[in-house]
Every structure is written in structure tokens, then in C-alpha cells.
C-alpha positions as CSV (number, residue, x, y, z in Angstrom):
1,L,0.0,0.0,0.0
2,D,1.4,3.4,-1.0
3,Q,2.2,5.5,2.0
4,S,0.6,8.5,0.3
5,H,-2.8,6.8,0.5
6,F,-2.8,5.5,4.1
7,S,-0.7,5.0,7.2
8,D,-1.4,1.8,9.2
9,S,-0.2,3.5,12.4
10,Q,-3.0,6.0,12.2
11,V,-5.7,3.5,13.0
12,M,-7.1,4.3,16.5
13,V,-9.0,2.0,18.8
14,E,-10.8,3.8,21.6
15,F,-13.2,2.7,24.4
16,E,-15.8,5.4,25.0
17,N,-19.1,5.4,26.8
18,G,-19.2,1.5,26.8
19,N,-18.5,1.4,23.0
20,F,-15.4,0.4,21.1
21,N,-14.6,2.8,18.2
22,F,-12.2,1.8,15.4
23,T,-11.3,5.0,13.6
24,F,-9.4,5.1,10.3
25,P,-8.3,8.2,8.4
26,N,-9.7,8.2,5.0
27,P,-7.1,7.5,2.3
28,K,-5.8,10.7,0.6
29,N,-6.2,11.5,-3.1
30,V,-8.7,8.7,-3.4
31,S,-12.2,9.2,-4.9
32,E,-13.7,5.8,-4.3
33,F,-12.9,3.2,-1.6
34,S,-14.4,0.7,0.7
35,M,-13.6,-0.2,4.4
36,T,-14.7,-3.4,6.0
37,L,-14.5,-4.8,9.5
38,F,-14.1,-8.5,9.8
39,K,-14.4,-10.7,12.9
40,G,-12.5,-13.9,13.7
41,R,-10.0,-16.0,11.8
42,E,-12.7,-16.9,9.3
43,K,-13.0,-13.2,8.5
44,K,-16.8,-12.9,8.9
45,E,-17.8,-9.4,7.6
46,I,-19.7,-7.5,10.3
47,C,-19.6,-3.9,9.1
48,A,-18.6,-2.1,5.9
49,L,-18.7,1.4,4.3
50,H,-18.4,2.2,0.7
51,L,-17.5,5.8,-0.2
52,S,-17.6,7.3,-3.6
53,E,-17.7,11.0,-4.8
54,E,-21.5,10.7,-5.1
55,R,-22.5,8.9,-1.9
56,V,-21.7,7.0,1.2
57,I,-23.2,3.5,1.6
58,P,-23.0,1.9,5.1
59,K,-23.6,-1.8,5.6
60,S,-23.9,-3.8,8.7
61,N,-24.5,-7.5,9.0
62,V,-24.9,-7.4,12.8
63,T,-26.9,-5.3,15.3
64,Y,-23.9,-4.3,17.4
65,C,-21.9,-2.6,14.7
66,Q,-22.5,0.9,13.2
67,T,-20.5,3.0,10.8
68,Q,-19.8,6.7,10.9
69,N,-18.1,8.7,8.3
70,S,-16.7,12.2,8.1
71,R,-14.6,14.0,5.4
72,S,-11.4,12.9,7.1
73,S,-12.2,9.5,8.8
74,T,-14.3,6.4,8.9
75,T,-15.3,4.9,12.3
76,F,-16.8,1.5,13.1
77,I,-18.6,1.6,16.4
78,L,-19.2,-1.6,18.3
79,K,-22.0,-1.3,20.9
80,N,-23.5,-3.5,23.7
81,L,-20.7,-6.1,23.5
82,E,-20.8,-9.4,25.4
83,R,-18.2,-12.1,26.1
84,K,-19.2,-13.9,22.9
85,H,-17.9,-10.9,20.9
86,T,-14.3,-11.4,22.2
87,D,-12.3,-12.1,19.0
88,I,-9.8,-10.8,16.5
89,Y,-11.1,-7.8,14.4
90,T,-9.5,-7.1,11.1
91,Y,-9.8,-3.9,9.1
92,H,-9.7,-4.2,5.4
93,L,-9.3,-1.4,2.8
94,V,-10.1,-1.6,-0.9
95,I,-9.2,1.4,-3.2
96,F,-11.1,1.5,-6.4
97,L,-10.3,4.9,-7.9
98,P,-7.9,6.2,-9.0
99,P,-6.2,3.2,-10.4
100,P,-4.5,0.9,-9.6
101,Y,-7.0,-1.2,-7.7
102,I,-5.6,-1.8,-4.2
103,D,-6.9,-4.5,-1.8
104,C,-5.2,-4.8,1.5
105,C,-5.6,-5.8,5.1
106,L,-4.7,-2.9,7.3
107,K,-4.5,-4.2,10.8
108,E,-5.7,-6.8,13.3
109,T,-6.8,-6.1,16.8
110,Y,-7.7,-8.6,19.5
111,L,-10.7,-7.4,21.5
112,Y,-11.4,-9.0,24.9
113,V,-14.9,-8.3,26.3
114,Q,-15.7,-9.2,29.9
115,D,-19.3,-10.0,30.8
116,K,-21.1,-7.6,33.0
117,E,-22.4,-10.5,35.1
118,D,-18.7,-11.4,35.8
119,C,-18.1,-8.0,37.3
120,F,-21.3,-8.2,39.4
121,S,-20.5,-11.8,40.6
122,L,-17.0,-10.9,41.6
123,G,-18.3,-7.9,43.5
124,L,-20.9,-10.0,45.2
125,V,-18.4,-12.7,46.2
126,S,-16.1,-10.0,47.7
127,W,-19.0,-8.5,49.7
128,I,-20.0,-12.0,51.0
129,I,-16.4,-12.6,52.1
130,I,-16.2,-9.2,53.8
131,G,-19.5,-10.0,55.6
132,L,-18.3,-13.4,56.8
133,I,-15.1,-11.8,58.1
134,I,-17.1,-9.1,60.0
135,L,-19.4,-11.9,61.4
136,A,-16.4,-13.9,62.6
137,I,-14.8,-10.9,64.3
138,S,-18.1,-10.0,65.9
139,C,-18.5,-13.6,67.3
140,V,-14.9,-13.6,68.7
141,C,-15.6,-10.2,70.4
142,C,-18.9,-11.6,71.9
143,V,-17.1,-14.7,73.2
144,V,-14.3,-12.6,74.8
145,A,-16.9,-10.2,76.3
146,C,-18.9,-13.1,77.8
147,C,-15.8,-14.7,79.3
148,L,-14.6,-11.5,80.9
149,R,-18.1,-10.8,82.2
150,S,-18.5,-14.2,83.8
151,K,-15.0,-13.9,85.3
152,N,-15.8,-10.5,86.8
153,Q,-19.1,-11.9,88.2
154,K,-17.2,-14.7,89.9
155,C,-14.7,-12.3,91.4
156,E,-17.4,-10.0,92.7
157,S,-19.4,-12.8,94.3
158,N,-16.2,-14.0,96.1
159,S,-15.5,-10.6,97.5
160,H,-18.9,-10.1,99.2
161,E,-19.3,-10.4,102.9
162,Y,-21.6,-13.0,104.4
163,N,-24.3,-10.6,105.3
164,S,-24.3,-8.9,101.9
165,E,-25.8,-12.0,100.3
166,Y,-29.2,-10.8,101.3
167,M,-28.7,-7.4,99.9
168,P,-26.3,-7.6,96.9
169,M,-27.1,-4.0,95.8
170,A,-26.7,-2.3,99.2
171,A,-23.4,-1.3,100.5
172,V,-23.2,-3.0,103.9
173,N,-20.4,-2.5,106.4
174,A,-19.2,-5.6,108.1
175,A,-20.3,-5.8,111.7
176,K,-17.5,-4.8,114.1
177,K,-16.5,-7.4,116.6
178,P,-16.2,-6.1,120.2
179,R,-12.7,-6.0,121.6
180,I,-12.2,-7.5,124.9
């Protein structure tokens, strides 16, 4: 591919608002061309855009791909992706006019999509683990508190005078023994 038409390094892949955007600068000094986005090793066509001087013809074989064109660039927008959309995406350019006819593969990009459910389930598992840790710490604290309380009660009951058994709440002085 002639460098004056297109530069492979100019292909941009962006993640924006939950969508993947594959943006290509339109080839310079070209009056008619076609860009196609393929998925997988078997190169299944999912989106295409044919541009001539008279009109722009977008084509999409799937619901999750849309095309967008401006004077300077062509963008394939992949929306609402799920784990099943993880694959290799290949960008293909065909230049019709001016001659010579050029048919080339521009670039391949591996796109990994993580399911939204995976994110939720990982979050849920971490919250369950945190909850169990808090519950275990609470149980240990309760056991320690109960042990200390029962130990204190034993100590207090041993320190009472004999006559204070009848009035545990009242402060009672021990009866003084007469000195002889």
C-alpha cells in the first residue's frame, strides 16, 4: 500500500461510553474506496462502508456494529458487546479509484470483552467474604466479652461479705467485733 494513501499507524482503537470505536483516516487522493471490519480468523464481515464521490453506503450484518463517516475519517462503532464478541477484528481497505486497484488488510486487533455479570458476581463474592469476616470478628468479640463478664461476676461474688448475700445492691459494712 502506497504511504501517500494511508498509514497503518493512524488506526485508532478507543473505548468510549461503553463502546469500542475503530477509527481510520480516509485515504488521501482517493475518490472511491471501501472499508470493511471482519471478525474472527474466518473473517466474517460484520460492518462495511463504501464511499464514492457521489454517496456513502454503510452496511452492517450485525446489530452491534454501526458506521460513521466524516470527510477525514471512517469509524466502526461496536456497541453492547458481550463475552461472545471477544475475538480478532481485522480492518480491510479496498481502493477503487484512482487506479491501480488496491486490496489490503490494514491491521488486526484482539478485543477482549468481559461479561457484565462477571463484574457483578466478583463484587458479590467479595461482599460475601467481607460480611463473613465481620461476622467472625463479631463472634470472637462476643465470646471474649462473655468470658470477661463471667470472670468478673465470679470475682465480685467471692469478695462479698456474708451478710451482703441478702442485699447484693446495698453497701453494707461488716459488723464490728467487740474487743475484749
